[in-house]
C-alpha positions in Angstrom: -79.5 17.6 91.8 -81.0 18.7 95.1 -78.8 20.0 97.9 -78.7 18.2 101.2 -81.3 20.7 102.6 -83.8 19.7 99.9 -83.3 22.8 97.8 -82.0 23.7 94.4 -80.1 26.8 93.3 -81.4 28.7 90.3 -81.3 32.1 88.8 -84.5 34.0 88.1 -84.3 37.2 86.1 -80.7 37.6 87.1 -81.2 36.9 90.8 -79.9 33.8 92.6 -82.5 31.9 94.5 -82.8 28.7 96.5 -86.1 27.0 96.1 -87.6 23.7 97.2 -86.7 20.7 95.0 -89.6 19.1 93.0 -91.2 22.4 92.0 -92.7 22.7 88.5 -92.3 26.0 86.7 -96.0 26.7 87.3 -95.6 26.1 91.0 -92.5 28.3 91.1 -94.5 31.1 89.4 -97.2 30.8 92.0 -94.7 30.9 94.8 -93.4 34.2 93.3 -96.9 35.6 93.3 -97.3 35.3 89.5 -100.2 33.8 87.6 -98.8 31.0 85.3 -101.3 31.7 82.6 -100.1 35.3 82.3 -96.4 34.8 82.0 -93.8 33.5 79.5 -90.7 31.5 80.7 -87.3 31.0 79.1 -85.3 28.2 80.7 -81.6 27.9 79.9 -82.1 30.1 76.8 -85.1 28.0 75.5 -88.7 29.2 75.6 -90.9 26.8 77.6 -94.4 26.4 76.0 -97.0 27.8 78.5 -99.1 24.6 78.2 -96.2 22.6 79.7 -95.3 24.9 82.7 -97.0 22.5 85.1 -95.0 19.5 83.8 -91.5 21.0 83.4 -89.6 20.7 86.7 -87.1 23.2 88.1 -83.6 21.7 88.2 -80.4 22.8 90.0 -78.5 25.4 88.0 -81.5 26.5 85.9 -81.3 30.1 84.5 -84.9 31.4 84.1 -86.2 34.5 82.6 -89.9 35.3 83.4 -91.7 38.1 81.5 -95.2 39.4 81.2 -96.9 42.3 79.4 -97.6 45.6 81.1 -99.5 48.6 79.7 -97.4 51.7 78.9 -97.0 53.7 82.1 -98.8 51.0 84.2 -96.3 49.8 86.8 -98.6 47.5 88.7 -101.7 45.5 88.1 -104.3 47.0 90.3 -107.3 44.8 89.6 -109.5 43.4 92.4 -111.2 40.1 92.9 -114.5 38.9 94.3 -115.4 35.2 94.5 -112.4 34.4 92.3 -113.5 36.8 89.5 -111.2 39.6 88.6 -112.1 43.1 87.5 -110.2 46.2 86.7 -112.8 48.9 87.2 -113.6 49.5 90.9 -116.9 51.2 90.1 -120.2 49.3 90.0 -123.2 51.1 88.6 -126.9 50.6 88.7 -129.6 50.5 86.0 -132.5 52.4 87.6 -133.8 55.9 87.4 -132.4 56.7 84.0 -134.5 58.5 81.3 -134.2 55.4 79.1 -132.0 52.4 78.5 -130.0 54.3 75.9 -129.0 56.9 78.5 -128.2 54.1 80.9 -125.9 52.4 78.3 -124.1 55.7 77.5 -123.5 56.4 81.2 -122.2 52.9 81.7 -119.8 53.4 78.8 -118.5 56.6 80.3 -118.1 55.1 83.8 -115.9 52.2 82.5 -117.7 49.9 84.9 -117.6 46.2 84.3 -120.5 45.3 86.6 -124.0 46.6 86.6 -126.7 45.8 89.2 -130.0 44.7 87.8 -133.4 44.4 89.5 -135.4 41.2 88.9 -138.9 42.1 87.9 -141.9 40.3 86.3 -141.8 40.1 82.5 -144.2 42.5 80.7 -146.5 39.9 79.1 -148.9 42.6 77.9 -146.3 44.2 75.6 -143.8 41.7 74.2 -142.2 44.5 72.1 -141.3 46.6 75.1 -137.5 47.4 75.2 -135.4 45.3 77.5 -132.2 46.2 79.2 -130.3 43.3 77.5 -131.0 45.1 74.1 -128.8 48.0 75.3 -126.3 46.4 77.8 -125.0 43.1 76.6 -124.6 40.6 79.5 -121.9 38.8 77.6 -119.7 42.0 77.7 -120.7 43.4 81.1 -121.3 41.3 84.3 -124.9 41.5 85.4 -125.3 41.5 89.2 -128.9 40.6 90.0 -130.0 42.3 93.2 -133.0 42.0 95.6 -133.9 45.7 95.7 -137.4 46.1 97.2 -137.3 42.9 99.3 -138.3 43.3 102.9 -137.8 39.7 104.2 -135.4 36.9 103.7 -137.9 34.6 101.9 -138.7 37.1 99.1 -135.0 37.9 98.6 -134.2 34.2 98.3 -137.0 33.6 95.9 -135.9 36.5 93.7 -132.4 35.3 93.4 -133.4 31.7 92.7 -135.4 33.0 89.8 -132.5 35.2 88.7 -130.2 32.1 88.6 -132.8 30.2 86.6 -133.2 33.0 84.2 -129.5 33.8 83.5 -127.4 31.3 85.4 -126.1 34.0 87.7 -124.6 32.9 91.1 -122.8 36.1 91.9 -125.6 38.3 93.3 -126.2 41.3 95.4 -128.3 40.7 98.5 -130.2 43.5 100.2 -133.1 43.0 102.6 -134.7 46.2 103.8 -136.2 46.9 107.2 -138.8 49.5 106.1 -139.6 51.9 103.3 -138.8 55.3 104.8 -135.0 54.8 105.5 -134.4 51.7 103.4 -132.0 50.6 106.1 -131.0 46.9 106.0 -132.8 44.5 108.3 -129.7 42.7 109.5 -131.5 39.8 111.1 -133.3 39.0 107.8 -130.1 39.8 105.8 -128.1 37.3 107.8 -130.7 34.6 107.4 -130.8 35.1 103.7 -127.0 35.1 103.4 -126.8 31.7 105.2 -129.4 30.1 103.0 -128.0 31.5 99.7 -124.4 30.5 100.6 -125.6 26.9 101.3 -127.4 26.9 97.9 -124.2 27.8 96.1 -124.8 31.5 95.6 -122.0 34.0 96.0 -123.8 36.9 97.8 -122.3 40.4 97.9 -124.3 41.8 100.8 -125.6 45.3 101.5 -125.4 46.0 105.3 -125.2 48.6 108.0 -121.8 50.2 108.7 -121.2 48.0 111.7 -118.0 46.0 111.8 -119.6 43.3 114.0 -122.5 42.8 111.6 -120.0 42.7 108.7 -117.9 40.0 110.3 -121.1 37.9 110.9 -122.0 38.2 107.3 -118.5 37.1 106.2 -118.8 34.1 108.5 -122.2 33.3 107.0 -120.8 33.1 103.5 -120.9 36.6 102.1 -118.3 37.1 99.3 -118.2 40.9 99.7 -119.3 43.3 102.4 -121.2 46.4 101.2 -121.8 48.8 104.0 -123.9 51.9 103.3 -122.2 55.3 103.4 -125.6 57.0 104.0 -129.2 56.0 103.2 -130.0 54.8 99.7 -130.5 57.6 97.3 -129.8 60.3 99.8 -126.6 61.6 98.2 -125.3 62.6 101.7 -121.9 61.0 101.3 -120.1 58.8 103.8 -121.4 59.8 107.2 -119.1 57.6 109.4 -115.6 57.1 108.0 -114.4 55.4 111.2 -116.8 52.5 110.9 -116.2 52.0 107.2 -112.5 51.9 107.9 -113.0 49.4 110.8 -114.9 47.1 108.4 -112.1 47.3 105.9 -109.5 46.4 108.5 -111.6 43.6 109.9 -112.4 41.9 106.5 -110.8 38.6 105.9 -108.3 37.9 103.1 -110.2 37.9 99.7 -113.3 39.5 101.1 -113.7 42.9 99.5 -115.5 45.8 101.1 -117.3 48.2 98.8 -119.3 51.3 99.9 -122.9 50.9 98.7 -125.4 53.7 98.9 -125.2 57.3 99.9 -122.7 58.6 97.4 -123.8 61.9 95.9 -120.8 63.3 94.0 -117.3 62.5 92.9 -115.6 63.6 96.2 -117.7 61.0 98.1 -116.5 58.2 95.8 -112.9 59.4 96.3 -113.3 59.3 100.1 -114.6 55.7 100.0 -111.5 54.7 98.0 -109.1 56.6 100.3 -110.5 54.6 103.2 -109.2 51.4 101.6 -112.5 50.1 100.1 -112.1 47.9 97.1 -114.8 49.7 95.2 -117.9 51.8 95.2 -121.5 51.0 94.0 -123.8 53.8 93.0 -126.9 54.5 91.0 -128.8 57.6 91.9 -125.7 59.8 92.0 -125.2 59.2 88.3 -128.8 58.7 87.1 -130.2 61.8 88.8 -127.3 64.1 87.8 -128.2 66.9 85.4 -125.8 65.2 82.9 -125.6 61.5 83.8 -123.0 60.7 81.2 -120.7 63.4 82.4 -121.2 62.5 86.0 -120.4 58.9 85.2 -117.1 60.0 83.7 -116.5 62.1 86.9 -117.1 59.1 89.1 -114.7 57.0 87.1 -112.0 59.5 87.6 -112.9 59.9 91.3 -112.6 56.2 92.0 -109.3 56.0 90.2 -108.0 59.1 92.0 -109.1 57.9 95.4 -107.5 54.5 94.8 -104.2 56.1 93.8 -104.2 58.3 96.9 -104.8 55.2 99.1 -102.0 53.3 97.5 -99.7 56.3 97.8 -100.3 56.7 101.5 -101.4 60.1 102.7 -99.2 62.4 104.8 -99.8 62.4 108.6 -102.1 64.9 110.3 -100.5 67.6 112.4 -101.9 70.0 114.9 -99.6 72.8 113.9 -98.0 74.2 110.7 -94.9 72.6 109.3 -93.1 74.7 106.6 -92.4 73.2 103.2 -89.3 75.3 102.8 -86.5 75.4 105.4 -86.3 78.5 107.5 -82.6 78.4 108.0 -80.6 80.9 105.9 -83.4 83.4 105.5 -82.2 87.0 104.9 
């Protein structure tokens, strides 16, 4: 029975709570920040089948126990989401510049990445037996992210991604429209035009852009599902050149719009810096593919992204102008 204020009194995992009357167990789980499909519920000492959580209503006096599985030593799920799709690895890797597809596949395995960018190119009709990326990296096990590398205007980028969707059904895509070949900097006017068209056509564009918080916000408003500012020019390996603007983009992004550094990473410390700035992830290709040992570098990048993310979550100490002794000075002999 509901109280006069329209609430019911229940116990959840030993804690007394008042919640709105008329909630289902699934709705209650969502209010608690839990995914109904990932929990088990015991109601008044009886297990409730997960398939019925949306139908079973919370009643006054209920005693609920809610449990889920956690990995040993893992105290918090630290996955990230883009366009409603959830991933655990925060590292995205490319599929270009490797010695061969076998080396690419080995580096991917070492990186732990769950997403790979793939360029869309014409089929080699003269040699039907030529190896294909899909022979080495299974798109059923790894998320393919078709990109528009090499496109210099909105029209060619849009055509490329329309073909990609037709070929593989992909709607989550990476958009990049370049201004000219020397710097490979994004042409933001053309990028914005392409974003608007693709979003209207049902694509979910993750968009490569300049490290400009105003441009990033315009892309978000145009329908971008992720903002991917460059850390430095593509393939330069210079590392993040302007930490301030990257951080401003992170702070300005809307809820559910991840920011990932794309381009310029050269070594593991660069990836760690990107994550310490609060980015959801890092995309890289050349830093791994052109390393003397790509597979070893892939493993290093995996560790760097994880380390940087932990440091960001931990919260770094404040910066000081002067020394501050770790040990107390009082009582010295």
